[in-house]
C-alpha positions in Angstrom: 0.0 0.0 0.0 3.0 2.2 -0.2 3.7 4.3 -3.3 0.4 3.6 -5.0 0.2 4.6 -8.6 -3.1 3.3 -10.2 -6.1 3.3 -7.9 -9.8 2.8 -8.6 -12.1 4.3 -6.0 -15.1 2.0 -5.8 -17.0 3.4 -2.8 -16.8 6.6 -0.8 -18.6 7.9 2.3 -17.9 10.5 5.0 -19.1 11.2 8.5 -18.9 14.4 10.6 -17.6 13.9 14.1 -17.6 16.9 16.5 -17.1 15.4 20.0 -16.5 18.8 21.6 -20.1 19.9 20.8 -21.6 16.4 21.2 -22.6 16.3 17.5 -22.1 13.6 14.8 -23.5 12.9 11.4 -23.3 9.2 10.5 -24.0 9.0 6.8 -26.3 6.1 6.0 -26.1 6.0 2.2 -23.1 5.9 -0.1 -24.1 8.2 -2.9 -22.7 8.2 -6.4 -19.8 10.6 -6.7 -18.6 12.6 -9.7 -15.5 11.9 -11.7 -14.0 15.1 -10.4 -14.5 13.9 -6.8 -13.1 10.5 -7.6 -10.0 12.0 -9.2 -9.7 14.4 -6.2 -9.8 11.6 -3.6 -7.6 9.1 -5.5 -4.9 11.7 -6.1 -5.0 12.5 -2.3 -4.6 8.7 -1.6 -1.6 8.5 -3.9 0.0 11.5 -2.1 -0.6 9.8 1.2 1.0 6.6 0.0 4.1 8.4 -1.1 4.9 9.8 2.3 7.8 8.1 4.0 6.6 8.0 7.6 3.6 5.7 7.6 4.1 2.8 10.1 3.2 -0.8 9.4 0.8 -2.4 11.8 -1.5 -5.4 12.3 -4.8 -5.7 14.2 -4.7 -7.1 17.7 -5.9 -10.6 18.4 -8.7 -10.9 19.3 -9.7 -8.2 16.9 -11.6 -5.1 18.0 -14.8 -3.7 16.4 -12.9 -1.6 13.8 -10.9 -4.6 12.7 -14.0 -6.7 12.3 -15.8 -4.0 10.3 -12.7 -3.4 8.0 -12.4 -7.2 7.3 -16.1 -7.5 6.6 -16.0 -4.7 4.1 -12.9 -6.1 2.3 -14.6 -9.6 2.1 -18.1 -8.3 1.3 -18.2 -4.8 -0.2 -22.0 -4.9 0.0 -21.8 -4.2 3.8 -19.7 -1.0 3.2 -22.3 1.5 4.4 -23.3 -0.2 7.6 -19.8 -1.2 8.6 -18.4 2.3 7.8 -21.0 3.7 10.1 -19.8 1.4 12.9 -16.2 2.5 12.2 -17.3 6.2 12.6 -19.2 5.4 15.8 -16.1 3.7 17.2 -13.9 6.7 16.4 -16.4 9.1 17.9 -16.5 7.0 21.1 -12.7 7.0 21.3 -12.5 10.7 21.0 -14.6 11.0 24.1 -14.5 14.6 25.5 -10.8 15.0 25.0 -10.2 18.6 24.0 -6.8 17.8 22.7 -8.4 15.9 19.8 -9.6 17.9 16.9 -13.1 17.4 15.5 -13.3 16.7 11.8 -14.5 14.4 9.0 -13.9 10.7 8.7 -13.7 9.7 5.0 -14.0 6.0 4.3 -12.8 4.9 0.9 -13.0 1.4 -0.6 -10.3 1.2 -3.3 -8.5 -1.2 -5.6 -4.8 -1.2 -6.2 -4.9 -1.9 -10.0 -1.2 -2.7 -10.3 -1.2 -5.5 -7.7 -5.0 -6.3 -8.0 -6.1 -6.2 -4.3 -8.7 -4.2 -2.4 -7.8 -1.8 0.4 -9.7 0.4 2.7 -8.6 4.0 3.4 -9.7 5.7 6.7 -8.9 9.4 6.5 -9.5 11.7 9.5 -9.4 15.2 8.1 -9.9 18.8 9.0 -13.0 20.6 7.6 -12.5 21.2 3.9 -14.8 22.7 1.2 -15.1 19.2 -0.5 -17.2 18.1 2.5 -20.6 19.5 2.9 -22.5 18.4 6.0 -26.3 18.5 6.0 -27.1 18.6 9.6 -28.8 15.5 10.9 -28.7 13.8 7.5 -25.5 13.1 5.7 -22.1 14.4 4.5 -22.0 15.1 0.7 -18.9 15.4 -1.4 -18.8 18.5 -3.6 -16.0 19.5 -6.0 -16.0 23.2 -6.8 -12.5 23.6 -8.1 -10.9 23.8 -4.7 -7.2 22.9 -4.4 -6.4 19.3 -3.7 -6.0 18.7 0.0 -2.3 18.2 0.6 -1.4 15.4 3.0 0.9 18.0 4.7 -2.1 20.1 5.4 -5.7 19.0 5.9 -5.0 15.4 6.8 -4.9 14.7 10.6 -4.5 10.9 10.5 -4.9 8.0 8.1 -5.0 4.2 8.0 -4.8 2.0 4.9 -6.1 -1.5 5.6 -5.9 -4.6 3.4 -6.4 -8.3 3.9 -3.6 -9.8 5.8 -1.2 -11.8 3.6 2.3 -13.1 4.2 4.8 -11.4 6.5 6.2 -9.1 3.8 3.1 -7.0 3.5 1.5 -5.2 6.4 -2.2 -5.4 7.1 -2.3 -1.7 8.0 -0.3 1.4 7.2 -1.0 4.4 9.5 0.3 7.9 10.0 -0.5 10.6 12.5 0.3 14.0 11.0 -0.4 15.7 14.3 2.0 13.7 16.4 5.7 14.3 17.0 8.3 12.3 15.0 7.0 8.8 14.2 4.4 8.6 17.1 0.7 7.9 16.7 -1.9 9.1 19.2 -2.9 6.4 21.6 -6.6 7.0 21.0 -6.2 6.4 17.3 -3.8 3.4 17.4 -4.5 1.6 20.6 -8.2 2.4 21.2 -9.7 3.1 17.8 -7.8 0.7 15.5 -6.6 -1.6 18.3 -3.5 -2.5 16.4 0.2 -2.9 17.2 3.2 -1.9 15.1 5.2 -4.4 13.0 7.8 -4.1 10.3 7.7 -4.6 6.6 10.6 -4.7 4.1 10.4 -0.9 3.5 11.1 -0.3 7.2 13.7 -3.1 7.4 15.6 -1.6 4.5 15.7 1.9 6.1 16.7 0.5 9.4 19.6 -1.5 7.9 21.2 1.5 6.3 20.7 4.0 9.2 21.8 1.4 11.8 25.0 0.6 10.0 25.7 4.3 9.6 25.0 5.1 13.2 27.3 2.2 14.4 30.1 3.4 12.1 29.8 6.9 13.5 29.9 5.7 17.1 33.1 3.7 16.3 34.6 6.8 14.7 33.8 8.9 17.8 35.6 6.4 20.0 38.6 6.2 17.5 37.9 2.4 17.2 37.9 2.7 13.4 39.5 5.3 11.1 37.6 7.5 8.6 38.7 5.3 5.6 37.2 2.2 7.3 33.9 4.0 7.9 33.9 5.2 4.2 34.5 1.7 2.9 31.8 0.2 5.2 29.2 2.7 3.9 30.3 1.9 0.3 29.6 -1.7 1.0 26.3 -0.8 2.5 25.4 1.1 -0.7 26.3 -2.0 -2.7 24.3 -4.3 -0.4 21.2 -2.3 -1.2 21.4 -3.5 -4.8 21.0 -7.1 -3.6 17.7 -8.9 -3.5 18.1 -9.9 0.1 20.4 -8.9 2.9 21.7 -11.0 5.8 23.3 -8.8 8.3 25.7 -11.4 9.7 26.9 -12.3 6.2 27.3 -8.6 5.4 29.3 -8.0 8.6 31.6 -11.0 8.1 32.3 -9.9 4.5 33.2 -6.3 5.3 34.6 -6.3 8.8 38.0 -7.9 9.2 38.1 -8.3 13.0 35.7 -10.9 14.6 35.1 -8.6 17.6 33.8 -5.9 15.1 31.4 -8.4 13.6 30.0 -9.4 17.0 29.8 -5.8 18.0 27.7 -4.9 14.9 25.4 -7.9 15.4 25.0 -7.0 19.1 24.1 -3.4 18.1 21.3 -4.7 15.8 20.1 -7.1 18.5 20.1 -4.4 21.1 17.7 -2.4 18.9 15.5 -5.5 18.2 16.1 -5.2 14.5 15.6 -8.0 11.9 18.9 -9.3 10.5 17.6 -10.9 7.3 15.1 -9.3 4.9 14.2 -8.7 1.3 15.4 -5.3 0.0 12.7 -2.8 -0.8 13.9 -1.3 -4.1 12.3 2.1 -3.7 13.4 2.6 -0.1 17.0 1.5 -1.1 17.0 4.0 -4.0 16.4 6.8 -1.6 19.6 6.0 0.2 21.5 5.9 -3.2 20.1 9.0 -4.9 21.9 12.2 -4.2 20.1 15.6 -4.2 21.7 18.9 -4.8 20.6 21.9 -2.7 21.6 25.4 -4.0 21.9 28.1 -1.4 22.8 31.8 -1.9 26.5 31.2 -1.6 26.9 27.5 -1.4 25.8 24.1 -2.6 25.0 21.0 -0.5 24.9 17.4 -1.8 22.8 15.1 0.4 21.2 11.7 0.1 17.5 11.9 -0.6 16.6 9.8 2.4 18.5 12.2 4.7 16.3 15.1 3.6 13.6 13.6 5.8 15.8 12.8 8.7 15.0 15.7 11.1 17.8 14.5 13.5 20.3 15.4 10.7 18.7 17.9 8.3 16.2 20.7 8.7 15.0 23.6 6.5 12.6 26.0 8.1 11.3 29.5 7.4 12.7 32.3 9.7 9.7 33.6 11.6 11.1 37.1 11.7 12.2 37.1 8.0 9.8 34.9 6.0 11.9 35.3 2.9 14.8 33.6 4.6 15.1 29.8 5.0 17.2 28.5 7.9 19.1 25.3 6.9 20.5 23.2 9.7 22.7 20.1 9.5 24.0 18.2 12.5 27.4 16.6 12.0 30.1 15.2 14.3 32.8 15.8 11.7 33.5 19.1 10.1 36.3 19.8 7.7 37.0 22.5 5.1 38.9 21.1 2.2 41.0 23.2 -0.2 
C-alpha cells in the first residue's frame, strides 16, 4: 500500500464527528460521486501513500470492532455503508470529551490497487474542507468546486490504509499521524480506535539496515575504534548491499569487517535495537539512500542523500519567523572539515 500509482475508487462515504459539541453525522447512504470527486480523492490517496513516515501495523488478536468492520468490508463490499457507520461510531466514542483531539471528518474509501490487484480500505481523519458538505442531521456530501487538492501535509490529521492480511512481507495496516511528534501515533487512534500494534515490513527493514550501520560506524569513529577510511569503505559496502535482492546482516558483517570482535559488535548493536537481520530489500526505499540531491543556497551548494532530507535529526530547513523570505538550513554533524 506504499507508493500507490493506479487506484480505482469503488465506494466513498464521509461522517462528521464533533465530539466537543456532542454532534455527529453518520451517513447512511453511499451516494454516487462525480468523476472530479473520484480524481480528487484518488490523487489524495496517492499522495498519502508516497509519504515516507507511515508505520506498518496489524490488528490485535482478538480483533476489535474496527478490525471486524474493516475485514467484513474487504470480504463483502455490499456491507460497506453499515460497517463504515460502525467505524465512525467507534472513532467518535474513542474521541470522548478530549479537547486535545480535533473534530473533523472521517472519509472511508473502498479502493483497488490496480497494479497488484487487491482491495484496500482508506480511513482518513481530516480537517474541515470545502469538499465536505455536512447536511445537519442527515449526511455528508462530497462536492467538488475547483478547490485545491487537500495536501497530505495540510488537511490530513491521520490516516490508516487497511488490506487483507497476507504473508509477512506486506502489512495489514499502514497508519500515519500528521499531528504527532516524530513517528508517534496518538494512543486514542492506534490503541483504542484501531486496536493494532506496530510491525515491520521490508520498507522499514531496508531503512533500518542503512541507518543502523551508519550510526554504528559513526559511534566507532567517535571512539577512535575505526579510522575514517574504514567507515567510508563500510558505507560503500552498505550502498552496494542495497542493490541485492536480500540482505543477511551477519553475512554482510563477516564480508566487510575484518576483526571478529567488530562483527560481533555490529550484530550486538542490531540485536540491542530489536532489528531484523535478514530481509528482502525494498527497491524504492533503497534507491532513496542511493540517490543524491543537490541543494543550492545563496553562496553554497549542498549534496545530500535523498533519504537524509527527511531525517530531522540530521537535516532541517525552516522559514525564519522574523524574516519569511529567509530559510534557515540546519545540518547536524560530528565531523566538520573545510577542504582546499
